SEVOKE-908273 format. One line per 10 residues: for each residue x, y negated, z of N, C-alpha, C. Coordinates in steps of 0.2 Angstrom, whole numbers, plus 5000, padded with zeros to 4 digits. Atoms other than C-alpha are relative to their C-alpha. Layout:
BEGIN
X,Y,Z,X,Y,Z,X,Y,Z; ... .
END
This chain:
BEGIN
4994,5004,5001,5179,5137,4823,5000,4995,4994; 5001,5005,5006,5173,5129,4807,4998,4993,5003; 5002,5006,4998,5164,5116,4817,5005,4996,5003; 4995,5004,4997,5179,5111,4827,5005,4997,4995; 4996,5003,5006,5189,5109,4811,4997,4994,4997; 5003,5006,5003,5176,5098,4804,5000,4994,5005; 5000,5006,4995,5175,5087,4820,5007,4997,5000; 4993,5002,5000,5194,5086,4820,5002,4996,4994; 4999,5004,5006,5195,5080,4802,4996,4994,5000; 5004,5006,5000,5181,5068,4805,5003,4995,5005 .
4997,5004,4995,5189,5061,4820,5007,4997,4997; 4994,5003,5004,5206,5059,4810,4998,4995,4995; 5002,5004,5005,5196,5051,4796,4998,4993,5003; 5002,5006,4996,5188,5039,4809,5006,4996,5002; 4994,5003,4997,5205,5035,4816,5004,4996,4994; 4997,5003,5005,5212,5031,4799,4996,4994,4997; 5005,5006,5002,5197,5020,4794,5001,4994,5005; 4999,5006,4995,5200,5010,4811,5007,4997,4999; 4994,5003,5001,5218,5008,4807,5000,4996,4994; 5000,5004,5007,5215,5002,4789,4996,4994,5001 .
5003,5006,4998,5202,4990,4796,5004,4995,5004; 4996,5004,4996,5214,4983,4809,5005,4997,4995; 4994,5002,5004,5228,4982,4796,4997,4994,4995; 5003,5005,5005,5216,4972,4784,4998,4994,5004; 5003,5006,4995,5209,4961,4799,5006,4996,5002; 4995,5004,4997,5226,4956,4806,5003,4994,4995; 4998,5006,5004,5232,4945,4791,4995,4995,5000; 5006,5005,5000,5215,4936,4791,5001,4996,5006; 5000,5004,4994,5217,4932,4809,5006,4996,5000; 4994,5004,5001,5235,4926,4806,4999,4994,4996 .
5001,5006,5004,5230,4915,4792,4995,4995,5003; 5005,5004,4997,5215,4908,4802,5004,4996,5006; 4996,5003,4994,5227,4904,4817,5005,4995,4997; 4996,5004,5003,5239,4896,4805,4997,4993,4998; 5004,5006,5002,5226,4884,4798,4996,4997,5005; 5005,5003,4995,5217,4881,4814,5003,4993,5002; 4998,5007,4998,5217,4862,4819,4999,5000,5008; 5000,5001,4993,5221,4860,4838,4994,4995,5002; 5006,5004,4998,5206,4852,4847,5003,4993,5002; 4997,5006,4998,5218,4838,4853,5001,4995,4993 .
4999,5003,5006,5220,4833,4834,4994,4998,4997; 5006,5002,5003,5202,4831,4830,4997,4995,5004; 5003,5005,4997,5191,4817,4833,4992,5001,5000; 5008,4999,5001,5172,4816,4837,4997,4996,4995; 5004,5004,5005,5161,4811,4823,4996,4994,5003; 5004,5005,4998,5154,4794,4825,4995,4998,4995; 5005,5001,5005,5137,4791,4816,5001,4993,4997; 4999,5007,5004,5138,4777,4803,4993,4997,5000; 5006,5004,4999,5124,4765,4808,5000,4993,4996; 5000,5007,5004,5129,4751,4796,4994,4999,4996 .
5006,5000,5004,5113,4755,4785,4995,4997,5004; 5006,5003,4997,5102,4749,4799,5001,4992,5001; 4999,5007,4999,5110,4731,4800,4996,4996,4995; 5003,5004,5005,5101,4725,4784,4992,5000,5002; 5007,5000,4998,5084,4729,4792,4997,4995,5004 .
END
């Protein structure tokens, strides 16, 4: 019986840890989504080759 109680409390502890991780993770994901720049608003970088003109 003692082993079953240990496993039950271990499982409960893991569930609590998982819930805490998810609770901490969600605000970070929300912030990242809020700060994300949509691909349509970005431009492709164009290399600056002006330095080659003088050669």
